N, C-alpha and C positions, 0 to 999 in steps of 0.2 A: 176453881178460880184463884186468881192470884189477889191480893190485897194492896189497894194502891196506898201511897203516902198519905196520911193525914193532912187535909188540908184546912183544918178547923182555924188555924192561926191567921188565914187570910180573909176572916170574914166574922160579923157578928151572928151568933146562931139565931134563927128565929124559933120562937117556942110557942107552945101551944097546941091545940089539938089540930089535927088534919083537916082542912077545909078545902072546898074546891076552889082551885086557882084559875082555872079557865073552862069556859064552857061555850060550845057551838050548838045551835039548834037550829034545825030546818035548813041547812046550808045548801045553796045551788049556785053553781057556776058554770057557764056555758062560754064558747068561743065560736065566731063565725057566725054566718047569717043564712037563712034560707036551708036550701038542702046540704050546705056545707057545714051547718051548724053542729058542734059537738059539745055534750054534756060531760064535763070533766068531774063535777061533784054534783049528786043527784040526793037531795034531801038528807043529808048527813047530819047526825047529832053526836057530840062527844063531850065528855066531860073529864077533867085530869084535876087530881088533887094536887095541893101543895107537897112538894118532898117526893113525888112520884117520878119515876121514870117510865115513860109510855112508849113504844115502840108501834110504828106505823109500817105495816107490811102489805105486800099485794104485789100483782104483776106490773110490768113496765106499761105505763099508759094507763094505771087505773085511778089516778086521780090523786095520788099521795102528796106530791110535791106542790099539786095547785092548793090542797086542803091546808097544808102547813103554812103556805103563803096567807091565807084567808085568816087562819087562827092568828098569825103573827102580825095582821094589820099591814101587810104588804100589799095585798090583792083585795079588792071590795067585792064582796060575794053579789049575785043577782038578787039573791033572798036570803033570809035568815039573819040570825043575830049571834054576835061572839061578845061574851062578857069575861073581862079579865080583870082580876082584882076589884070586882064590881064595877068596873067601868063599861059602858056599852062602847065597844071599840069604834064601830062605825057610825055612831051618833057623834062622835068627836070631830073636830075640824081637822083638816090635814095637818096643820102645825101643833095640835093637841096630840094628835097621833104620833107624830114624829118625835115630840117631847116624850111621851110615853115610852117609845121604842128605845131612846135614847137612856133612859132613867131605870128601865126594867127589864130590856131584852137584850139578849145576845145572839148571834147567829153564826153557825158554821155551815159555809157553802161548798159545794163539791169544788167550785173554781177557785178557792183560796180566797180571793179579793185582796192580796196584800199589796202594800204601797212598794213599787219596784226601788224607790231610792231610800228605804228606810231600812236599819239592820233588823234582825229578829227581835233584839231587846227593845228597840225603839217602836216596833209596831205594837208591843204591849203596853210600853210607857205612855205612849200618846192616849191610848184607851184609859188606862188608869188616871191619867191626870184630867182629861177633858170629859169623860164619863163617870169617873167617881171621885174627881175632886182632890185626888191626891197630890201630895207635893212631889217636886222633883225627886228627892230622896225616898219618899215613901214607893213612888213609881218605880224606880230602879230596884228597890229592895223587893218588892211584888213581882216585878217581871223576871228578876232573877232566881227568886223562889219557884215560880211556875216552870221556868225554862230549864231548871234543875231537875224538877219533877218529870219533865218531858223528854230528860236525856238531852236536852240542846244547850246547855249552859257553855260549853266548850266553843259554841258556834254563834253565841249570841252577838257576835260583831259582824255576821255575815247578812249579806242582802238576800232577796229571794233567789236571784240569778245564780248565786252560788251555793243554793240547796237543793235537795233533791225533793221529788213529789211527796215523799213520805214526811220530809223535814217541813216543809212547807204548810202541809196539813196540821202537823203538830202546833207549828206556830199559830196557825188559824185558831186551832182550839185553845190554847194558851189566852189568846186576844180575847176570845169569847168568855172565859171564865175569870178573868183578872178584875173586873169590875163588880163582881160579886152580884150577877143578875137574879132577878126574881124567875125569869123564864129564859130558858136555852134551846132554841130551835135547831136542830142539827139535820142537813139532808146529807144522807150517806157519808157519815164522818170516818169511816173506816174504809173507803172505796179505794184510797191511794196507799194503803199501809198493808205490810206483812201482818199475820194474826199476833205475831208477839206484841207489836205496837198498837195494833187495833184493841186487843184485849185490854193493854194498858189505858188507852183512850176511855173505851166504854166504861171502864173501872173507875176512872177520874170523874167521868158524868155521873156516874151512879153515887160517887161520894159527893159530888156536889148537891146532889137531890137528897140524900138520906141524911148527911152531915150538916149541910148548909140551908136545906129547905128551898132548894132552886127546883121548879118545874121543869122537867127535860122531855122535850118530844123529838124523838128519832125517827126520821126515816131511812130506813135501810133493806136491802135485800139478803144480807149477809145473815143466815140462820143462827151462826154463832152467837149473836147478839141476844138472842132469845132468853136465855138463861138469867140474862142481867137486868130484864124489864120487869116492872111491876105490874105493868097493864099491856097488852098486846090489842091493837085494833087491826082489822083486815080489810082492805078495800079492794073491790073488784067493779069494773065498769062504773066508778064514780059511787057506788054505794057501799055502805058498811055490812059486812056479812059477820053474822053471829050464828056460827054453827057448831060451837064446842071445841074449835081448832081444826076441824076436818080440811078446811080449805088451806089453812097454813101447811098442814101435813102434806096436802096434796101438791101443794106448790113447791115446798122447800125440803120435803122429804122428812125423815125420822128426826124428830125434836132433839136437838142436843141437851145433855143434861149437865 
């Protein structure tokens, strides 16, 4: 494995013993009605500690992205409870939940979700200023540090339409990490990247967890991510499977080392 550049300069380290950061208990989520009703998440319980990299794996349609959305406060479960940093997420009002996500959470989506009119640098600066309260000068410094780590500093002035898919994904990852989140929810963060850049991205996410105390939850099909995870969850037909890794081996083949 490669070693990512140290990102400690960008955040105050969280101290203390490892504690549970987010918990889901008895989670259910269905879509549709009557005969068309499909259960995406079926009585799932999960807990992740502060500073852990948790990897969610499973076949397509197994409920991974739905569960990530529930845990991150984006999608309300039909039943069950999500507790994050001691807060009952679904007991909060919609506005309180939005404030919680703004203050504590970052997201890496498959579709990038970049602003078409902003440069790569501006995508990060706006988050540092509005999400983390940084001054313009601080935001520029943080943005350039992270773009440099991601190999994009020379393209900081370019807009999304001038970047490749992999470059846009790296900008999205930089945007997620610049505000020093307590949680980073990543849906297939390496899907648009060759493995040289994919490994770098996963290494950066692991550094955010281990060096900075961020709780990282990754949804991925890429078995090469497995060695970077502290904890692996496997979902199948909406249910959590705990069989000592047999299902992971069956779906993804021999575990990489």
